[in-house]
Phi, psi and omega in degrees: 000141182276154188293328185297343185260012186233026182278165171257142184251337188081173186284138175255116185290136179293336182296333180295341180299330179301325180288343184259008185295144176210169180241110181285150177292330184207121181291132178215192182246136171244123174258120189241116177274129178204167177240028175275082188246349177284172185311304180291319181298321182296325179295325179298312178299324179298325182296320179291317181301313180299318182302313183289319180293330179299328180272004178101350179283159175261136180255124177247111186283129179236069185269130177240115184298154181122104188301331181284342180087357181300313180298319177302314184295324179296313180296318181299315181302316182292326179291318181292317178299323178281002180075028182228055183291148173288172176293319182212152180219141179289100180227146180219167174062208182299341178299332178299314180292326179296318176294319181297326178297339177280355179074024184252356181266151184267144173284118176245029180305323184298320178291315182297323180289317180295328182263359177060047181299325182298329180277335185265350181241141172299144185301324181297331176278314182298325179299328179289333180275000183244157172228122183051042174084358180246138178294132175232359181213154177247127180281141182260321189201179174227127169253134172270134184264324189275062175254150166242125180255137187219150177261110183297330178292320179297316180295323176297315179298324182271354182065034183252160176243153183298132183277147175243350177226166178292329175297317179291326177303316181287329173299311183293320179299317179296321179294318177298320179296318180293334179274004179079022180246138177293120185299313183229122178279129183214155178245181190257359181281154186293332180289329176292317176303316184288326176298319176294317184298316182291331175288325174295314183300320178290318182289321182278315188263338183089172186296317183293323175295317180302316182294317181295315186280318191248357176244310180276344174060043182288119185300317182297324179288321180295324183262006182276176185295330178295315180295329175299314180295325180297313182295320177298317179290320181301314181293328179293326178298322181305324182295347180252013171264170182261162186294343180268008183298316186304128178086354184283138175287155184298324184288333175289325174294317173304319181300328178292325176286323179299318182278350182086007175289330177233156182270323188219159168216136175262108188198154177296175187286357172293342177297331182302326182297329177293317177299312182296318181298330182274005177083017182267149183253127177303138177086341179244302183271336178209158183235137175243123176225158176301145175305149184313130175077004185244018184299333181256021177223169187207114173268122186253150172229119185242121172280142182208164175244123174275144180255127184264151181294132180236163179253327183284127185300319180295321178291324177297318177299317180295320177300317180294321176296327176297313180299316180300312186288331177303321182269352181296143184302323182294318180284325178299323179289306183304312184295312187285331175303323184267339185271347180087356177266187177238160178297147177277344176287142183279341187254023187281146172283139182246020184306321186274357183267160183279177184298321180295318179295316180300315178298319179298316182294320178297314181292328176301312180295310184298315183286331174300320180287325187272353182078018179247021172269114187235150182283141176282120177284330181294337186242028169079022184253350192250319188224163178303149186307323181294317180294318178302316180296318181293317178294317178303315181297318180298314179300320178290325177300313184295320179298320188265344184251108184290343182274344180284124179280164176301319182297316178298318178298320177295319180298315179295321177297318179298320180291321179297323183292342179265006178303135177252000000 
């Protein structure tokens, strides 16, 4: 299961719904497929439900358990094939275009134009929400993936300084190891391996290399000397994890940093929810900095809802209101305050957000302008799912198999990139 779907949100006050009120032109029903079924995730869905019901629409919950969304996609396919699609479904990344190619998604350009989405979203994000130039999905949030989380007390004990480069990272890791602290907390799932890998790739090779190798899947770049260095650095990180890492969940790795058992973790901003839930304060009890070498870049993971073609006029009106409210400032603020992510709108006030979120929001804007805002391949934003799975498997094989050479890994990556 991917990390973005396992956060804790905290309680969402019903009173906030008043701030989200709107008046629909025609009351209808919205059936929304999602896999936010755990305690905190269910509250996120509830925030959207309250928003729609406040305006007179009926909300029909179509929740399918399973954090990765695989079960939900199986159910969705059967519904669509039988001509009974929901109003909206939690779909993200290239999967949006895959569904649109089937001719089942609705054009919501009228909502996007009225609400000025093209002005409010970075182009790299809005392009993912479109098919052949038209909006077919609404983005909910942005998670930054390339974060390094650190325990300042552990660093103090080790006499180490926070790293800004991979060379500095290994100096700090060595100091932590000598102090009897696990340098890097890590878990055993392949998406965790790949989250680390893409941060290494971005930090070692830079945004242009990342785009060529992991988004455009350029064979020469994948088999070239920069990727060799990336893989060597990635494998070196493994040496600073502990022997109990295989099979460990990401949140248990975060707990090691919270307790001071480990000094660092490479993980997206959903990790912040674990620190906050443990009563820790950003900047004091824990530190969030960009992964080594990636301060001027940003790997994003955006949750979104794709809109399906409907026939009933009232339900179509309700669907359009759903799309509108997902991008409205009040909902963007409410939802993201509890999810640990940041608003996807570029002009949002961040007064109520913590320092990590404020830093993330600033970097989101800056990297969008600089062209260094890149999609996370580890979290389903960059390439078709079949290619993603093949590359993910190769990266984990290399991470776990000490006998696999860097050259072998590059060859396997190149082959995985050609997966159809």
